[in-house]
Steps between C-alpha positions, in 0.01 A plus 500: 500500500415804286569445131613805302548540125737766366442595135776673306599521134846337542674309776854381451842587641595656165183714479615846610217739576350688792160330512660159448736563792208624710287193424782261592579693818136492608479128417804425717367709787157338487651151478637543852143456629279390210494260206596706195483433128624741232294502179684637199594465134774293334677819383823637639522825301249781454577615148325216311392267784633195314447162665834427664410265785288184512141528611426330830624523856851579622589522869744777592600570860209281607242704304303348212518703177227396257569619145252529212586528129495834321250500213550864399819702547594839366500542123515794255120512526524596867774751420260671260233514772750634751602787274136604481468491878655832612257706291209291622625511858520877488122513475438203727500255209128562465521442126606140562225242534517259791578221252797692363629570850471128583685428175781735599542329837477147357752565221733686735556156650548268658159356410469169683137385474583178688602710802164681496319166461697361795402793720136467404497126569717503812394825665333306779832339592661835591423712804656807336651581160755780461534662156826687444496794259191640334630518142516148362244248382583265788347751741238667280334177390600289801348735756156454346526122545529524881230607750561863596505408870813288444685733263783734596638739238854635532491746207862626497342796323668798343350772283547367148269515196370143539387567857236740364313233305139509627485121535775513763309762696179297484665178614738639760288777654347258749431141595842349562698598808796726416861526618705806405876530516508873578273793582593650163373190319170522687466868406554410135230232523258745656565745218480246213263231628308685768624257765686593817408223744727211589819475701842647424713199582819535297768255402784385721848622416687178573848608394580750775821360651777759451739394224866574456504773232646405166813703432540618143748725325251784456186606686190362331126525471304175505181376336362148563205341322353471152695729270243648264350831392185426699714514815651835401842355421527706182453816709768378740749445219435847359529658845834330562625622161411859599616481863768753595819314590379183332857389422560451873223242545345183361143391445454132587203286393396155619207294371353406162592740220194552280620845391836428342746686721763693306867406504604840626753640749373479857213259424539157660260210460545212746201287397338297776681500836423301813348658810830539683660681206191716453506614862874568480446709187220690672710562809788637294304722262507878506124473448241250387286639217142395424379697194171310454171685528306173524572342838257365757768435767856469356664240719845571354479866599421400857777238499745773401369727776552214747868505399520867606531609138339828388243454226394715207147429377246619247262733683231438236449166677295566814630190675866588451438864593333390823789268588753782465298773666393285793852370559733782405716230343568665167377735231221498242475688172188628329629489142782309324678829432566534873680165526854604392531774762359276775736217407791744515377626839488146641842425356643804677310464828705523818560195715273645769214562257530151353500353850189699593305385193625144538400471866157652432435261212600191695289599802196547274536152350567321828214674683238428232598198296669246727402146410329418829283812484372429149457126568275554802288756315461261206407201717239703687348617172483150354350360820231768498405434136498121551278535808262730310480253210426209737225698669351594167516871575 
C-alpha cells in the first residue's frame, strides 16, 4: 500500500484555517486508498503557536496524526521583522540576506526541528509527502528534508509581501510537484515565483446540501471566518456603517474575533457555530461578504454560493474575482469605497435577480468542486508522484 505523509502547521478540530482544512480534507480523501499520516505541530492557534497538545501520535477518524513540539513561536522579535517586510517586499526583499529570510520564516513559527528531523530520517518510508501552504516553517524547512521526487507542494498562495521573499522563489520554483487550488493562484505563482507548471486540482466543497434558511427579524449580511484586519473585516465594518439604508439590515459575524467587534446597532457576533447553523445562516443571508484580499481559494465563499446566496467579494483578490466572474454568482468591488453602494444594491435586489445569481453560483460550485471530482484528481496525482519516486525518475 502507498504510504503518504501530509505536512501542515496545525491539525486539530479546533484549528480553524483554510490550509488546515485543506490538509485534513486531502488526508481523509487519500486514506480511502492509501496509508496516511499527518505530520504537524503541537499548536492549536496561529498567533503565538503555543504548545497546546501532547507530542506523539493521535488517531482521528482512522488517520494517524503525529505531532512535534514547537521550539519557536511568534514573539515581539518576529513582529519587528514583519513590520520591516512590506518595504523590503516592495523591492523583492533583495536587501535581506538569505540568513535573515530564514530567520523570518523560522521565527514566524511554528518551528518544529523534530518534525524536520523526522522527515529527513523517515523519508524512505513514504512514497509521497504533501506539504500544505508555502508560508510556514513546517513546509519551508520540511520540504528540503524530502527527496524532490516524493514531494508535493500545495502552496495556497496569494499575493502578500512574504510571498516575494527570494528564498521562497528559489525553493518553490521547481523540484517538488505542485498542486494549485485555482487558475488565479497559478497565475500569481507564475508572476511571483516564475512557476506555472503543476495541476489545478482545487478543494472539495463538502457542505453543499441545501439548508433551510435561517429566518431573522431583519435582512442581514454574513461573514464567516477569522475576524481580523488582515481579512478586511475593518473595511467591512466601515462599509456597513456607511451603507445607505443601514438601519434596515444587520451585519452578522461568525468565527474567532481577533479584531474586537464593536457593540453597535446592527452588528451581531455569534462566535463559533456548527456546520448546520452556518449553512442555515448562509442560506438566509441577503449576501455573503468576503472582504479579504488574501485568499487562495475561500471555501466559505464557495459554501455560501452552494446555498444559492449572492456573494460580495474583494476584487483585489484574483481568486475571488475569478470565482464571481466565472460564475455570475455575485458582485466584486475594486476599492473599499465601493462596498456600501454594492451592499445596498444586493439588499435591494429583486427576487428574480437574487434567484439568478444564486442559481449561477450553485451551478459553478457543483460543476467544479464536487467531492468525487476533487478526490479522483487528487488520487491520480498522488499515484503518479509515488510511481515516479519508486522508479527513481
